[in-house]
N, C-alpha and C positions, 0 to 999 in steps of 0.2 A: 504494499500500499504506499503510495507516494505522499510526502508530507503536505503539499498543497491541498490535496483532497481531504486529508484529515482536518486541516485548518478550516477549509471551506465548509465542511460538514458541521463542525462545531459552531461556526459563525451563523450558519443558516438555521440551526436548530433553535437559536436564541434571538434571531432577528425579528424585527417587526414584520408581520405578514405582508407580502407583496400586494395582496388583494384587499388590504384594510381600507374600506370605503365607508362612506356615511350610511349607505343602505346596502343590505345584502338581499339577493334574490332567492336565497336558499330557505326552504322550509322542510323540516324532517318528513320522511316517508318511510314506512316500514319496509324491510327487505322483501317481505311477501307481496306487498302492494307494488313495489318496484318491479318485481319479476312479472307480475300480472300486466303491468304497463309496457314492459319491454317487448313482449310477444315475439314477433319475427324480426330478425336482424341479419346483418351481413358485415363481414370484416372488410375494412377498406384501407387503401393507401400505402400500407407498409412497404411494399417493394417498388412503389412508383417513384420515378425521378422527381416527383413534386418536391421532395425534401432537399434537393440539390440547389445550389445557388444559381442565379441567372434566369429565373422564371421558367424553369423546366417543369414538366409534369403534365399529366392528362386531366387531372380533376379540376372541374369548373363548377360554378353555381348550378348549372343545369343538371349535373350528376346527382347532387343532393336532392334536388327536386324530383328527379327521376326515381331515386330510391324511395322517397316518400310516396310518390304517385303510384308506384308499382305495388304498394301494400306493405312496406316495411316500416317498423316503428323504432328501430335501433341500429346504430352503427358502432362497431368495435374498431377503434382507431389504433392500428398496429404501429407502435413506436419503438425505434431503436435509438434510445437516448444516449447510451454510453459514448457513441462516436461524436456526440455534440457537446460533451463536457469539455470546457476549456481548461487551460493549464491551472487556473486558480480554483477549479472545481465547479464553476458556475456554468449553467447551460447557455449556449450561444443565443443571444437575444434575437438574432435574425431567425433562427430555427424556432424559438418560442413564438415569435410573431406569426410564423406559418401555422403553428399549432393553434394559436388563437383563431385564425381564419377558419380552420377546419371545425373547431368547436362552434364558432359563431354560425357557420353555414348549416351545421346539423341542427342547432337549436332554432334557427330561422325557419326550418321546415319541420319543426316539432318532432325531431328525432331524439331519442335517448342517446347518450354518448358514453361509451366505455373507453376511458383512456388507459390503454393496455401497454404495460412495460414488457417489451418483447425480446429482451436481450438474453434469451434462454440458453443460447449456445455458449456465450462467454461465461454465464453463471454456472454452467455444467462443469466447467473446468477448474474453477478456483472459488470456493465458497466464501473465503474471507474477502477477497477482492470484490466479489459480487456484492456482498452485504454492504461494504463501504460505499460502493457506487450507488446501490439502490437507496441507501439512506440519503445520500447527497441529492439524488434525483427527486425522491419523494418529498424531501424538505422543501424543494423549490416548487414542484408541480402542485402539491397539496396547498401551499400558501397561495399560489397564483390563482387557483380556481376555487378558493374557499367561499367566495360570494356568488358563485354560479348557481343556477337553479338545481334542484335535486335530480333533474334528468341527467346530470353529469355524474358519472361514477368513476372510481379508480380500480384498476386491476394490478395487484402488487407485482406479479411476475407470471408471464406465460410459461407453461410447461416445464416446471422444475424437474430436473432429472440428473442422473449420474452423481456428481459431487454433492447434489442437494437431496438425493433420495433419503428417506427416513428421517432420523432425528435432526439433521442440519436444517432442513426446511421447516420443520415444526418449531425449531428454536428461533428462526428468522422472523416468523409471522408476527409474534407480539412486538418484536423490536421495530419492525416496519410500521405496524399499526400505531404504535406509540407516537411515531413521527406524524403520520397522517392525522391522528386524532387531536393533535395539538391545535390545528386550525379547522378540522372537520370532525368534530366529536360525534355527529349523527349522520354523516354522509354514508351511503352504502358503498361498500368495498367488495370487490370480487376476488376470491382466492380459491385455489384448487389444489388437488392432491399431486403427488409426485408421479414419476414415470410418465412424463408428458401429459399430465392431467388425466391419468388413466382412471376410469371408474373403479377398477379393481383395487386402487390404492385409497379409496375413501375410508376404508376401515382403519387406516393408519394416520389419517389426518387429524391433527389436534388443533382446535381453535379455542380462543379465549371464550369461555362460556358466558361471561357477562356481556360480551359485545354481540348484540343482536342485530347490528346493521352490517351483516355479512351475507353475501350471496356466494354459494359454492358453485364452482364451474367444473365441468368435465368435458373432455373431447372424445369424439367417436369416429373411428375410421375402420370399423370391422365390417366384413372380413378384409384384412389389410392386403392380402394378395389380390383382391378385386379392386379396392379403392386406390391403390398405389401402383398398379401394373404399369410398367413402362417408365416410372419416375426415376430419373437419373440418380437421385440422392438416396434411394431406397437400397436395401441389401440386394446383391447381384441376382439372386433368384427372383426377386420381385421386379427388378428392373427389366429382366428378360421376359416377363409375362406379357401376353398380348391376347386379345379376343377372349378374355375370361368373362363369362356371363354372370349375372346375378338375377334372381327372381323366383327361385324355387320356393314353394310355400314354407318349407322348414327354415329357409334363410330369412325370409321376412319375419317369421314368428320369432326368430332368435333376437331380433332387434327389440321387440317388446319385452322379451324375457330379460335382456340385459338392462333395459330401462326400469323394469320392475325392481331390480336390485338397487338401482340408484335412488328410485323413489322411496323405497323402504328405508334406505339410509337417511334420506332427507327428512322423512316423517319422524324417525326415531330420534334424530338429533335436532329437530325443529329448525331446519335450514332449507330455504328455497333453492331451487336448482336452475342454473343456466347451462345449456349445452352450447359452449362457447365456440366450438369449431366442429364441422363435419363437412365432408365433401368427397367426391370421387374424381380422380384425376382425368384430365382431358383425353388421355389415350385409351381409357376404358370404352367399350361400346356404348354409344349414346343411348340406345334403348334401355340398356341395363343401368346406366347412370341415372336416367329418369326414374326408373322403378325404385332404385336404392334411395335416391334423394327424397322422393315423395314418401317412401316408407319411414325413413328416419324422421323427417319433419312431422309427419302425422303422429308417429309414436311419441315424439317429444311433447307435442301439444296434448295428446291424450293423457300424458303423465303429469301435466301441469308445469312443464319446463318452458322457460323462454329459450330461444335459440338464435344462433348467428352462423350463417353459412360461410364456409371458407371457399372462395372469397370473391369479391366484386370484380377484380381484375388480376392480371399477372398470369396465374394458372388456376385450374379448377374453375375457370371464369364463368361469371354470371352476366357480365357486360363486356361487349367487344368495342374497344375504343376505335378500332379501324372503321367500323360501320356505324359507330355511335348508336348502338342498339343493344337491347338485351338478347342473350342467347335464350330464345323463347322456350325450348324444351325444358331447360333448367329452371327458368323463371316459373313456368307453369307447374313444374313439380314442387317448387317451394311455395308458391302462392297460387293455388288453382284458380282463384277467382280474380286474379290480376287483370286489369284492363289495358295493361301496356302491350 
């Protein structure tokens, strides 16, 4: 851990909040009510050149309008914050201004906003360096958005795994929440289990019992050999897969069985659930992608989960920037009644 980051973290923790204004737009809402309001969502922007300097990027006002008009209620804003930490530990003001625009656009179109810290790969390698940077990031973001409406939520870290599996992640959660709660004592925060937010790790997730403004997230990409066939970053056997179908009755039934277990955990622990990611990669057969996507979305809704599809653009795509139009089969699988 480098010294400037330590100094910046200490200074930020005791600084006057960035968003200290005469009037706050925030009003508390329960985690359960928040999930009910979030309904259907989509992951946005993470891998888009929007974050680069020089006015690059594909996202415009029209795309937030399109998301709303298509029937979505939530956007999960995928952020790689670590690369925008300056030498003194502060986040680049130009980058923060870009994030402000994204939040403002989403709120303009009455979309819920999840500010998702997505540096999961860096965090998987070095838990101590990860914790230091997450503390620095959340000290700034939580203060900056403290006066925003309750439609804005924070997600502490996407898909903790490897170095964060087990006890290390459970130990981090209260430390990070303490920073967020300094300026946002009642804002809803999204947090999930380890092994890439695996539903199977819910049994090992330890949350502060007194903090009821928590929404638990899981990700779902089963069966993986189907959803990731042809993906270059997957294990070789998965990358080599092609033309693998999905849609047998027992395959569809398995989704509901898997979500039964998640719902049971949520009820036992009095925690509402967000299905924060799900999707089938572009190289899977389109007809099977449609069946799988529809089955997952409907099963999530039947179990009372909010959900966010992975993702609007880049890959697994819902929207094609080349044609400036939705990929209709995927959109209709997600939102059958969409008028887009």
